N, C-alpha and C positions, 0 to 999 in steps of 0.2 A: 644577750644574742644568742640564737639558737645555732646549735650546729650544721656547720653545710652538709654533712653526710643527712640527714634526716631529710633535710630539702629534698638533696637529689634525687631520690630515690621515688619520692611520688610526682617529682614532676618530670623524671623516664617516663614512669608507667603515666602520666597523663599526656604527654606527646605522644606514646605510642600507642593510646587509645582513639587519641585525634588521629592518628595517619589512620590507624586501622576502620572506622568510621569514613572517611576520606575515599580511602580506596572502596571500601563497600558501594560508596552513593554511587563512583561511576563505573562499579563492574552492573548495576541496572539501570542505563543509562541507553536508551534505544539508540540501534547504529541503523539510521534510514538508508533506502538503495530508491533510489525515483525506477518504475518502471515504464519506461516510453510508449504507448500505444496510437495505434491507427485504426479508430472504427474505419471500415469501409463497404459501404452498402451494396450489394447486389449489381442493383443498378442504379443509376443518378437518381437521388432525391431530393427533392425541396419541400425540407419539414415545415410548419406552419411555427406560428410567431408563439404559441403556448409549451411549442415540445422541448422536452427534455433528454438528454442521454446519460446515461447510468452505468459506469463501468465499474466492475467489484472484482477482488478476487478472494476468493472463498479456498480455505484447508479443502483437502480430497478427506481428510480423516474424519470429517466432519465438524470440527471442532468451532467453525463461525467463518464469519468474515475477516480477513484479514487488513482489509482494505476499501475503501470505495468513494466515489465521489461522482458529481454529478453537475453536466454543461446543460447552459441553458443559452438562448441569443444564436443558434446554428444558421451558419449560411451554406453554403456548398460542401457536398462530402469530396474526399472522407476528411474524419474530422479527428485531429489529432489530442490526445487524449494525457497527464499524469496523474500516475502512482504512485503517491510515499507507501512506501510497507520496510515496518520493522524487518532488517535482513535476519534477527535472530528468530523472530516470532515466523518468517517464511521457511527458516531450516529448519527446526521443531514441529511443524505442522508437515514435514514432505514433500509429495507432491503438494500441486496446488494448481488451481485453475481461475483463468479472469473467464469475465461474461456480460455481455452487453447488453443492454434494451433501450430502446429509443421508445418515449411517450409523450402521442398524440391526445389533448382533453384527458389525459389522464387516465387512457388506455395502454395500452401495451401495443403500438403498432408493428414492431419489429424486433429482432433480437435474435443473439448469435447461436445460427445453426447446432454447434457444438461448442462447448468447454474448449479455451486455449492454454497451453501448456507454457508459464512465462520463460523457459526456458528457448521458445519458438523465435525467437529472434534472426531480423536480418541483419548486412554486414554493416546498416548506421545502430544498430542496437536496440530497433524498431519491433513493437508486437503488433502485428496484422490481426485485429479481431474480425470477422466479415458479419456483417447483417443481414438478415433474412425478411422478409413478408412472414409478418406472423398470422399462421392459418387457422 
């Protein structure tokens, strides 16, 4: 029979390593935030059947796209769109900007005239993205 002390120390070390790995795994998981937007054209708009609305959140520091989604089968405007973004990535990016564009027949016909900050939310927490004809 093996002495108890010789088994206890490796067992304690193994449990400590498992706990450390478990905590490290939790630290790397995303913490998602939903950004609710409403894309509103300047004038009432009836998009074609093949129209696609794209909304993306980009990092202002040039590090790239933080979140993006596209919606097709659009009815009457305005269009509600929800983006899911990792809160920590958004914080690391500093200032970020939202942009929307409408494509019909593969061509951009409307776009946001200016990017909008995710912090520009109304009382219900919705971010309004204006959409203007592309010139």
